[in-house]
C-alpha positions in Angstrom: 93.0 60.7 63.6 89.5 59.4 62.7 87.6 58.2 59.7 84.4 60.1 58.9 81.8 58.0 57.1 78.9 59.8 55.4 76.0 57.9 53.8 74.2 60.5 51.6 70.8 59.3 50.4 70.2 62.6 48.6 72.9 62.1 46.0 72.0 65.3 44.2 73.8 67.1 47.0 77.1 65.2 46.5 78.9 67.8 44.4 77.7 70.6 46.7 79.2 68.7 49.6 82.5 68.1 47.9 82.8 71.8 47.0 81.9 72.8 50.6 84.5 70.4 52.0 87.2 71.7 49.6 86.5 75.2 50.6 87.5 74.2 54.2 90.7 72.5 53.0 89.2 69.1 53.3 90.0 66.9 50.3 90.8 63.3 49.6 88.7 60.4 50.4 86.8 57.6 48.8 83.3 57.7 47.4 81.4 54.5 46.6 78.0 53.8 45.3 75.8 52.0 47.9 72.3 51.0 48.7 70.4 50.1 51.8 70.1 46.6 53.1 66.3 46.6 53.1 66.2 47.8 49.5 68.5 45.0 48.5 66.4 42.4 50.4 63.1 43.6 48.9 64.6 43.5 45.4 66.1 40.1 45.9 62.9 38.5 47.1 60.1 40.1 45.1 57.5 37.4 46.0 58.2 37.5 49.8 55.1 38.3 51.9 57.4 39.5 54.6 58.9 42.2 52.4 55.8 43.1 50.4 54.7 45.7 53.0 58.1 47.3 52.8 58.1 47.4 49.0 55.7 50.3 48.8 57.5 52.3 51.5 60.8 51.8 49.8 59.5 52.6 46.4 59.2 56.2 47.5 62.7 56.4 48.9 65.8 56.7 46.8 67.2 53.4 45.5 70.9 54.3 45.8 73.1 56.5 47.9 76.7 57.5 48.0 79.1 56.6 50.9 82.1 58.8 51.6 85.1 57.8 53.6 87.5 60.4 54.7 90.5 60.0 57.1 90.9 63.3 58.9 92.8 64.7 61.8 90.7 65.1 64.9 90.4 68.8 64.6 89.0 68.6 61.1 86.1 66.3 62.1 83.7 69.0 63.5 84.5 71.2 60.5 83.6 68.4 58.0 80.5 67.5 59.9 79.4 71.1 59.9 79.9 71.2 56.1 77.5 68.2 55.8 74.9 69.9 58.0 75.2 73.1 55.9 74.8 71.4 52.6 71.7 69.4 53.7 70.1 72.2 55.7 67.6 73.1 52.9 66.3 69.5 52.5 63.0 68.4 53.9 62.1 65.0 55.1 63.6 62.1 57.0 66.3 59.7 56.0 68.6 62.2 54.3 71.6 60.1 55.4 73.8 59.3 58.3 77.3 60.2 59.4 79.6 58.9 62.0 83.3 58.7 63.0 85.5 55.8 64.1 88.9 56.1 65.6 91.9 55.1 63.6 94.7 53.3 65.5 97.0 52.9 62.5 97.2 54.4 59.0 99.5 53.7 56.1 99.5 54.8 52.5 100.3 51.8 50.4 102.7 52.2 47.6 105.5 50.3 45.9 108.7 50.6 47.8 111.8 51.5 45.9 114.9 49.4 46.6 
């Protein structure tokens, strides 16, 4: 079992991605709003000379992204990653997002236990 983390900078593709995943029987997960560390630093220190050069470069990029977390069996990981590649295949440019997996040693669904 692994967790697949997808940081999608092109958030207009989110619904297409969710649909593609569901068509491969991949559902469930968590989606959070996120932003890049450099974007946050530049916004937090607007007068900083250090970040002024980055400000113009970041102004062209997307200010927010979506991060998806999905716990999947090992055999579903390549399928899910192929879904991501398919959905973003028509996009041009760099920094569309990133995806990676991490092994899960233990997993438990938390719920109120009945006595």
